[in-house]
C-alpha positions in Angstrom: -20.7 20.5 10.3 -18.8 20.1 13.5 -15.2 19.2 13.8 -14.5 16.0 15.8 -13.0 17.1 19.1 -9.9 15.7 20.7 -8.2 16.3 24.0 -6.3 19.3 22.7 -3.5 20.4 25.2 -3.2 23.7 26.9 -1.3 26.2 24.9 0.5 29.5 25.1 0.5 32.3 22.6 3.5 34.0 21.1 2.9 37.5 20.0 5.5 39.4 18.0 5.8 43.0 19.3 8.2 45.6 18.1 10.6 43.1 16.5 10.4 40.5 19.3 8.2 37.6 20.1 6.6 37.8 23.5 4.6 35.1 25.4 1.0 35.3 26.4 -0.3 32.5 28.6 -3.6 30.8 27.7 -5.4 27.8 29.0 -8.0 27.0 26.3 -9.2 23.6 27.2 -12.6 25.0 28.1 -12.9 27.6 25.3 -14.6 27.3 22.0 -12.5 26.6 18.8 -13.3 30.1 17.4 -12.3 31.8 20.6 -9.1 29.9 20.7 -8.3 31.0 17.2 -8.8 34.6 18.0 -5.6 34.4 20.1 -2.4 35.0 18.2 -0.5 31.9 17.3 -1.2 28.7 19.3 1.8 27.1 21.1 2.3 23.8 22.9 5.0 25.1 25.4 4.4 25.7 29.1 2.6 28.9 29.9 4.9 31.7 31.0 8.0 30.2 29.4 10.5 32.6 27.9 10.3 32.9 24.1 12.5 30.4 22.3 15.5 32.2 21.0 18.0 30.6 18.6 21.3 31.5 17.0 22.6 29.6 14.0 25.9 29.3 12.2 27.1 32.1 9.9 26.6 29.8 6.9 23.1 29.0 7.9 22.3 32.8 8.4 23.3 33.4 4.8 21.1 30.5 3.6 18.1 31.8 5.5 18.6 35.3 4.2 18.7 33.8 0.7 15.2 32.4 1.2 15.8 28.8 2.1 13.0 27.6 4.5 15.0 25.0 6.5 17.4 25.3 9.4 19.1 21.9 10.1 20.1 20.6 13.6 23.8 20.8 12.8 23.4 24.6 12.1 22.2 25.4 15.6 24.7 27.4 17.7 22.7 28.6 20.7 19.3 27.9 22.2 18.1 29.6 25.4 16.0 26.6 26.5 14.5 23.4 25.3 11.8 23.9 22.8 8.7 21.9 22.1 7.3 20.8 18.7 5.3 23.5 17.0 6.2 26.5 19.0 7.5 29.6 17.3 11.3 29.9 17.4 12.9 33.3 16.8 16.3 33.3 15.1 18.7 36.1 15.8 21.7 36.9 13.8 25.3 37.6 15.1 24.4 41.3 15.7 21.4 40.1 17.9 18.9 41.4 15.3 15.8 39.5 14.2 16.6 37.2 11.3 13.6 34.8 11.0 10.8 33.0 12.8 9.7 29.5 12.2 8.1 26.3 13.6 10.4 24.4 15.9 10.7 20.6 15.9 13.2 19.2 18.4 13.1 15.7 17.0 13.6 16.4 13.4 16.8 16.9 11.4 15.1 20.0 10.1 15.1 21.8 13.4 13.3 25.0 12.3 10.9 25.4 9.3 11.0 29.1 8.5 7.7 30.9 8.2 9.1 34.4 7.7 12.5 36.0 7.3 13.5 39.7 7.0 11.7 42.4 8.9 9.7 41.3 11.9 6.0 40.6 11.4 3.2 39.8 13.8 2.3 36.1 13.6 -1.4 36.2 14.5 -4.7 34.9 13.2 -4.8 37.7 10.5 -1.3 36.7 9.4 -2.3 33.1 8.9 -5.4 34.1 7.0 -3.4 36.4 4.7 -0.9 33.6 4.0 -3.7 31.2 3.1 -5.2 33.9 0.8 -1.8 34.3 -0.9 -1.6 30.6 -1.7 -5.1 30.5 -3.0 -4.6 33.6 -5.2 -1.7 31.8 -6.9 -4.2 29.3 -8.3 -6.5 32.0 -9.7 -7.2 31.3 -13.3 -5.3 28.0 -13.5 -8.3 25.8 -13.7 -11.9 26.0 -15.0 -15.0 23.9 -14.1 -13.5 20.9 -16.0 -10.9 20.5 -13.3 -11.9 20.2 -9.7 -8.9 18.4 -8.4 -5.6 20.4 -7.7 -3.2 21.5 -5.0 -4.2 24.5 -2.9 -1.1 24.7 -0.7 2.3 23.3 -1.7 4.3 23.2 1.5 7.4 25.4 1.8 6.9 26.9 -1.7 3.7 28.4 -0.6 4.9 29.5 2.8 3.4 26.5 4.7 6.5 24.4 5.5 5.7 20.7 5.9 2.0 21.0 5.0 0.1 20.4 1.8 -3.6 20.9 1.0 -5.3 19.3 -2.0 -8.7 19.7 -3.4 -10.8 16.8 -4.7 -14.0 18.6 -5.6 -15.8 19.2 -2.3 -13.3 17.1 -0.2 -10.1 18.7 1.0 -7.1 16.6 2.1 -4.7 18.2 4.6 -1.4 16.3 4.8 1.3 17.2 7.3 5.0 16.1 7.3 6.2 17.4 10.6 5.0 17.2 14.2 5.3 21.0 14.4 1.8 21.3 12.9 0.1 18.9 15.3 -0.6 21.6 17.9 -2.0 23.9 15.3 -4.5 21.7 13.5 -7.6 23.3 15.0 -6.4 26.7 14.0 -5.5 25.7 10.5 -8.6 23.6 10.0 -10.9 26.4 11.1 -9.1 28.8 8.8 -9.6 26.4 5.9 -13.3 25.9 6.8 -14.0 29.6 7.0 -12.2 30.4 3.8 -13.1 27.4 1.5 -16.2 25.9 3.1 -15.5 22.3 2.0 -18.0 19.5 2.7 -15.2 17.7 4.5 -11.5 17.9 5.4 -9.5 14.7 5.7 -6.2 14.6 7.7 -3.3 12.6 6.3 -0.1 12.1 8.3 3.4 11.2 7.0 4.8 8.0 8.4 7.5 9.8 10.5 4.9 11.5 12.7 2.3 8.8 13.1 3.4 7.9 16.6 3.7 11.6 17.7 0.2 12.3 16.4 -1.3 9.4 18.3 0.6 10.3 21.5 0.1 14.0 21.4 -3.4 14.4 20.2 -4.9 10.9 19.6 -4.9 11.6 15.9 -4.7 8.8 13.3 -4.0 8.9 9.6 -7.2 9.3 7.5 -9.2 11.0 10.2 -12.1 13.2 9.0 -11.7 16.5 10.7 -14.7 18.2 9.2 -17.8 16.7 7.7 -19.3 13.2 7.6 -17.2 10.0 7.3 -16.5 8.7 3.8 -18.3 5.6 2.7 -16.5 5.6 -0.7 -13.7 7.3 -2.5 -14.7 10.8 -3.6 -14.5 11.6 -7.3 -13.3 14.7 -9.0 -12.8 16.1 -12.5 -9.5 16.6 -14.2 -9.6 18.1 -17.7 -13.1 16.8 -18.1 -12.2 13.3 -17.1 -13.5 11.8 -13.8 -11.2 10.0 -11.3 -11.6 8.7 -7.8 -9.2 9.7 -5.0 -8.4 7.3 -2.2 -8.1 10.1 0.3 -8.1 7.8 3.4 -5.5 5.3 2.4 -4.0 6.2 -0.9 -0.5 7.4 -1.7 0.2 11.1 -1.2 -3.2 12.6 -0.6 -5.1 10.0 -2.8 -4.0 10.8 -6.4 -1.0 12.1 -8.2 -2.2 15.6 -9.1 1.3 16.7 -10.0 1.3 14.7 -13.3 -1.8 16.5 -14.8 0.0 18.4 -17.5 2.0 15.3 -18.5 -1.2 13.3 -18.8 -2.5 15.9 -21.1 0.7 15.6 -23.2 0.4 11.9 -23.4 -3.2 12.3 -24.5 -2.1 14.5 -27.4 0.5 11.8 -28.5 -1.7 8.7 -28.1 -3.9 8.7 -31.2 -3.8 5.3 -33.0 -1.2 3.9 -30.6 -0.8 1.0 -28.3 0.2 2.3 -24.8 2.0 0.8 -21.9 1.6 2.6 -18.6 4.3 1.1 -16.3 3.9 1.7 -12.6 0.4 2.7 -13.5 -1.0 3.2 -10.0 -4.7 4.2 -10.6 -4.3 4.5 -14.3 -4.3 8.3 -14.9 -2.1 8.2 -17.9 -4.1 5.4 -19.4 -7.5 7.1 -19.2 -6.0 10.2 -20.9 -4.3 8.1 -23.6 -7.6 6.3 -24.3 -9.5 9.6 -24.7 -6.7 10.7 -27.0 -7.5 7.8 -29.4 -5.2 5.0 -28.2 -6.2 1.6 -29.5 -5.0 -0.4 -26.5 -3.8 0.7 -23.1 -2.0 -1.6 -20.7 -1.8 -0.8 -17.0 1.2 -2.5 -15.3 1.5 -2.4 -11.5 2.5 -4.7 -8.7 -0.5 -3.6 -6.6 -3.8 -5.3 -7.0 -5.4 -2.4 -5.1 -3.9 0.1 -7.6 -5.1 -2.0 -10.7 -8.6 -2.2 -9.2 -8.6 1.6 -8.9 -7.3 1.9 -12.5 -10.2 -0.3 -13.7 -12.7 1.8 -11.8 -11.3 5.0 -13.3 -11.6 3.5 -16.7 -15.3 2.7 -16.1 -15.9 6.2 -14.7 -15.1 7.6 -18.2 -17.1 5.2 -20.4 -19.3 8.1 -21.5 -16.2 9.3 -23.5 -16.6 7.5 -26.8 -12.8 7.1 -27.3 -12.4 5.7 -23.8 -15.2 3.2 -24.5 -13.6 2.1 -27.7 -10.1 1.5 -26.3 -9.1 -2.0 -25.1 -8.0 -1.8 -21.5 -5.6 -4.5 -20.2 -4.4 -5.0 -16.6 -1.1 -6.7 -15.8 -0.2 -7.4 -12.2 3.6 -7.8 -11.9 6.7 -6.1 -10.7 7.3 -3.5 -13.4 11.1 -3.8 -13.3 11.0 -7.6 -13.7 8.2 -7.5 -16.3 10.0 -4.9 -18.4 13.2 -6.9 -18.2 11.7 -10.2 -19.1 8.9 -9.6 -21.7 10.8 -7.9 -24.5 8.5 -9.6 -27.1 5.7 -7.3 -26.1 5.9 -4.1 -28.1 4.1 -0.8 -27.8 3.9 2.5 -29.6 4.0 4.6 -26.5 5.7 3.6 -23.2 5.2 5.6 -20.0 7.7 4.9 -17.1 6.5 6.6 -13.9 8.1 4.7 -11.0 7.9 5.7 -7.3 10.8 7.6 -5.9 13.9 5.5 -6.3 16.0 7.7 -3.9 14.2 8.5 -0.6 17.5 9.6 1.0 20.8 11.0 -0.3 22.6 7.7 0.3 20.4 6.1 -2.4 21.1 8.8 -5.1 23.9 7.0 -7.0 21.9 3.7 -7.1 18.8 5.5 -8.2 20.6 7.2 -11.1 21.8 3.8 -12.3 18.3 2.3 -11.9 16.7 5.1 -13.9 19.1 4.4 -16.7 18.4 0.7 -16.6 14.7 1.3 -16.5 14.9 3.5 -19.6 16.9 0.7 -21.4 14.2 -1.8 -20.6 11.5 0.5 -21.7 13.2 1.2 -25.0 13.3 -2.5 -25.8 9.5 -2.5 -25.7 9.2 0.4 -28.1 8.1 -0.1 -31.7 9.8 2.0 -34.5 8.4 5.5 -34.4 7.3 5.0 -30.8 7.5 7.4 -27.9 9.2 7.0 -24.6 8.0 9.1 -21.6 10.4 8.7 -18.6 9.5 10.3 -15.3 11.3 10.8 -12.0 9.9 12.0 -8.6 13.1 11.6 -6.7 14.2 14.9 -5.1 17.6 13.5 -4.3 18.3 12.9 -8.0 18.8 16.2 -9.8 17.2 17.2 -13.1 20.5 17.0 -14.9 21.4 13.6 -13.4 18.0 12.1 -14.4 17.9 13.5 -17.9 21.5 12.4 -18.6 20.8 8.9 -17.4 17.9 8.5 -19.8 19.7 10.2 -22.6 22.7 7.8 -22.2 20.3 4.9 -22.4 18.7 6.3 -25.6 22.2 6.7 -27.1 23.2 3.2 -26.0 20.1 1.7 -27.8 21.7 2.5 -31.2 18.4 3.8 -32.5 17.8 7.3 -33.7 15.6 9.3 -31.4 14.4 12.9 -31.3 14.1 14.5 -27.9 10.6 16.0 -28.0 10.6 17.9 -24.7 11.3 18.0 -21.0 8.8 19.1 -18.3 9.0 20.0 -14.7 6.5 21.0 -12.0 2.8 21.6 -12.5 1.7 25.3 -11.9 -0.2 24.3 -8.8 3.0 22.6 -7.4 5.5 25.5 -7.4 9.1 24.7 -6.3 10.9 27.7 -4.8 14.0 25.9 -3.5 16.3 23.1 -4.6 15.0 20.4 -2.3 11.4 21.0 -3.5 12.4 20.3 -7.1 11.5 16.6 -7.5 9.4 16.1 -10.7 11.1 15.8 -14.1 9.9 14.1 -17.3 11.6 13.6 -20.6 10.0 12.6 -24.0 11.7 10.8 -26.9 10.4 9.7 -30.2 12.1 7.4 -32.7 
């Protein structure tokens, strides 16, 4: 299978020698992809340019030494020249000693995404291969043949800042969140192909880099980098259930893989219950609840596209007797409005899994209030002895803030509830620094 070629720009290679990063010029427009990757570390800067050297504030030095993977623009003190997106930037401390090396992005508030800090290392093809192997080994033993959809690389927490790689059976989805990776796509894609041998690799781009990708490399969101074009959404297994993943146009990489363990918990709580899955997206919680013995499952979402996917996922699992027996209802409506205005509808189990309500820090306070209000609305639909499952994927809202907002709503309801448990990130979605900690879920019964 051949990778679709684009007009990849000339590059230069930065090689780390004896604690410093040197520059090796290379014009690879006429070389093969494999030959190009044998060079150490592709760059997009002009051949022969001096290595990009940075110094940062004392506070930022301490943060980087502590393992944080981001250097913000306001932390920059000195820079020897203008840098280009994706080249390796070497950070030196106040004693002019090597501190860290990372991917430079001149147009992002996160100016450097740190790849390595501490003692100098050679950033070459072998280094990238070893880093990929390290991420893959972290998933060893997590899943059996009943689960063929999971995360292989989780961005900064796996040492790949601004990049995620998800598996959907034989299709892999590579999503990048910074233009710093655009000049390295051939290198990374070939490494993935050699190591994992997927049938196809699909590229997804975050909104903030769509124009850069088009301008720099002619790349568009949803491009198939390896393999044949997709005629339909690929399917995969999760805990023995089959789901489709809209890898070309769907949210994230096509499915919310991070809620797997919470779906399993909902399944264990669903027997004999009527279930409301608010903000249902493609109905993952509902299919699990049905297999767990739920009598009725209701998917509530504002998107007709999402509800159609939920219906297809339900049909994909009709060979499961419990799923076939469950009544499946689809409700297209704004979940906030529907929950606030249809209190006569009661359920034994209510799942509230909204999209992020705080996409930036300025929205944090409003999001906390919204989570509390949403929990209040959900509780009004809960029958005595029912279970509320409240979720948040807002990184700007802390765990304590979200849990407290929901707990206050539970107290305000005047009903007696037992807090069953709280959960955090799935094992294939590690979070190694504060900004990566986004997922939190709390369960109440009463």
